[in-house]
C-alpha positions as CSV (number, residue, x, y, z in Angstrom):
1,P,0.0,0.0,0.0
2,P,1.3,3.5,-0.8
3,G,0.7,4.9,2.6
4,G,1.2,2.1,5.0
5,S,4.2,0.0,6.0
6,L,5.0,-2.9,3.8
7,P,5.3,-6.4,5.2
8,N,8.8,-7.9,5.3
9,V,8.4,-11.0,3.2
10,A,11.1,-13.6,3.6
11,V,11.9,-15.4,0.4
12,P,14.4,-18.3,0.5
13,N,17.6,-17.9,-1.5
14,C,16.9,-14.2,-2.1
15,P,19.6,-11.6,-1.2
16,A,18.4,-9.0,1.2
17,L,18.8,-5.3,0.8
18,P,20.5,-3.5,3.7
19,D,18.3,-2.2,6.5
20,W,19.4,1.4,5.9
21,N,17.5,1.2,2.6
22,Q,14.2,1.5,4.5
23,Q,15.5,3.6,7.3
24,R,16.0,6.9,5.4
25,P,12.5,8.5,5.1
26,Y,13.8,11.8,3.8
27,L,15.6,10.2,1.0
28,T,12.6,8.1,-0.2
29,G,9.8,10.6,0.5
30,Q,8.3,8.3,3.1
31,Y,8.2,11.1,5.7
32,L,5.4,12.7,3.7
33,M,3.3,9.6,4.2
34,E,4.0,9.1,7.9
35,S,0.9,9.3,10.1
36,L,2.8,11.0,12.9
37,E,2.3,14.7,13.0
38,M,5.6,16.4,12.3
39,E,6.3,19.9,13.7
40,E,5.9,22.4,10.9
41,P,8.5,25.2,10.9
42,S,7.1,28.6,11.9
43,T,5.6,30.4,9.0
44,S,5.0,33.6,10.9
45,R,7.7,35.4,9.0
46,Q,6.3,34.2,5.7
47,Q,4.2,36.8,3.8
48,P,0.7,35.6,2.8
49,L,0.3,34.9,-0.9
50,E,-2.6,37.3,-1.3
51,S,-0.2,40.2,-0.3
52,F,1.7,39.7,-3.6
53,S,0.6,40.9,-7.1
54,P,-0.6,38.2,-9.5
55,A,2.7,38.3,-11.4
56,V,4.7,37.7,-8.2
57,Q,2.3,35.1,-7.0
58,E,2.9,33.2,-10.2
59,I,6.7,33.2,-9.7
60,V,6.4,32.3,-6.0
61,V,4.0,29.4,-6.7
62,L,6.1,28.2,-9.7
63,E,9.1,27.9,-7.3
64,D,6.9,25.7,-4.9
65,M,5.5,23.7,-7.8
66,L,9.1,22.7,-8.8
67,W,9.7,21.6,-5.3
68,G,6.5,19.6,-5.4
69,F,7.4,18.1,-8.8
70,M,10.4,16.6,-6.9
71,G,8.2,15.2,-4.1
72,F,9.0,17.9,-1.5
73,E,6.9,20.5,0.2
74,G,7.4,24.2,-0.6
75,K,6.6,27.4,1.3
76,Y,3.0,27.6,0.2
77,I,2.4,24.1,-1.3
78,K,2.2,21.6,1.6
79,A,1.7,17.9,1.8
80,N,-1.5,16.9,3.4
81,R,-1.2,13.5,4.9
82,A,-4.3,11.5,4.0
83,R,-6.1,9.8,6.8
84,S,-8.0,7.3,4.5
85,S,-7.5,3.5,4.5
86,K,-5.4,3.9,1.3
87,G,-3.0,6.2,3.0
88,G,-1.0,8.4,0.7
89,V,-0.4,12.1,0.5
90,S,-2.0,15.0,-1.3
91,F,-0.6,18.4,-2.0
92,V,-2.6,21.5,-1.1
93,L,-2.0,25.2,-1.6
94,K,-1.9,27.2,1.6
95,G,-3.0,30.7,0.9
96,K,-5.2,32.6,-1.6
97,L,-4.2,33.2,-5.1
98,D,-5.4,35.1,-8.1
99,A,-8.2,33.0,-9.6
100,A,-6.4,32.3,-12.9
101,V,-3.2,31.3,-11.2
102,H,-5.1,29.2,-8.7
103,E,-6.9,27.3,-11.5
104,L,-3.6,26.5,-13.2
105,V,-1.9,25.4,-10.0
106,A,-4.9,23.2,-9.0
107,R,-4.6,21.3,-12.3
108,M,-0.9,20.6,-11.7
109,L,-1.0,19.7,-8.0
110,P,-1.9,16.0,-8.7
111,I,1.5,15.6,-10.5
112,C,3.2,16.2,-7.2
113,E,1.2,13.4,-5.6
114,Y,2.0,11.0,-8.4
115,V,5.7,11.6,-8.1
116,V,5.6,10.7,-4.4
117,V,3.7,7.5,-5.1
118,I,6.1,6.5,-7.9
119,Q,9.1,7.3,-5.7
120,R,7.6,5.2,-2.9
121,F,7.0,2.3,-5.3
122,V,10.5,2.4,-6.7
123,E,12.1,2.5,-3.2
124,T,9.9,-0.3,-1.7
125,R,9.5,-2.7,-4.7
126,S,13.1,-2.7,-6.0
127,A,14.0,-5.4,-3.5
128,Y,14.7,-8.8,-4.8
129,Q,12.0,-10.3,-2.6
130,W,9.2,-8.8,-4.7
131,G,10.2,-10.8,-7.7
132,L,11.7,-10.1,-11.1
133,V,8.7,-8.3,-12.5
134,C,8.5,-5.8,-9.7
135,H,12.3,-5.4,-9.7
136,A,12.3,-4.6,-13.4
137,A,9.3,-2.3,-13.2
138,A,11.0,-0.4,-10.3
139,A,14.2,-0.1,-12.3
140,S,12.3,1.2,-15.3
141,M,10.4,3.7,-13.1
142,R,13.7,4.8,-11.5
143,S,14.9,5.6,-15.0
144,V,11.8,7.6,-15.7
145,L,12.2,9.5,-12.4
146,Q,15.8,10.4,-13.4
147,D,14.5,11.8,-16.7
148,W,11.8,13.6,-14.7
149,T,14.4,15.1,-12.4
150,L,16.4,16.3,-15.3
151,M,13.3,18.0,-16.8
152,V,12.4,19.7,-13.5
153,T,16.0,20.9,-13.3
154,Q,15.7,22.4,-16.8
155,L,12.4,24.1,-15.7
156,E,14.2,25.5,-12.7
157,H,16.9,27.0,-14.9
158,Q,14.2,28.5,-17.1
159,L,12.5,30.0,-14.0
160,R,15.8,31.5,-12.8
161,T,16.4,33.1,-16.2
162,G,12.9,34.5,-16.3
163,R,11.7,32.3,-19.2
164,L,9.2,30.1,-17.3
165,T,5.5,31.0,-16.7
166,L,2.5,29.0,-15.8
């Protein structure tokens, strides 16, 4: 399951991955799915989104969207830990935006969720104990995630040079 802990299945004659592979939640994105409430850093010094002009709102939210596309939280786009039986995580925008910018961001937020789910699958199902098919699927998805990371990096470069808009 995407949000819960996975059973440790013992398969005879199967090499085991080291324990540290599952003990690094910040590397795998697992911390976003943890049910434990994490202390959120103080946002009192952070300006509310509605205090910016629509053009500045777009730039600020674009920066956060790029973080979300990598599976991380931003300043205004936060991970909302789902409390359903499926577990998982959803990304939500904290603050009010210009209506046009809000609509564009709302359409792209699910991509952030999909990235987290795919990262979780790759990190948990690449172990030999899940069989050759899962191992191969996880390896292929890891390759896709590497291409995705490259694309997000290129988008960030375009944002820094002022050539990226929603």
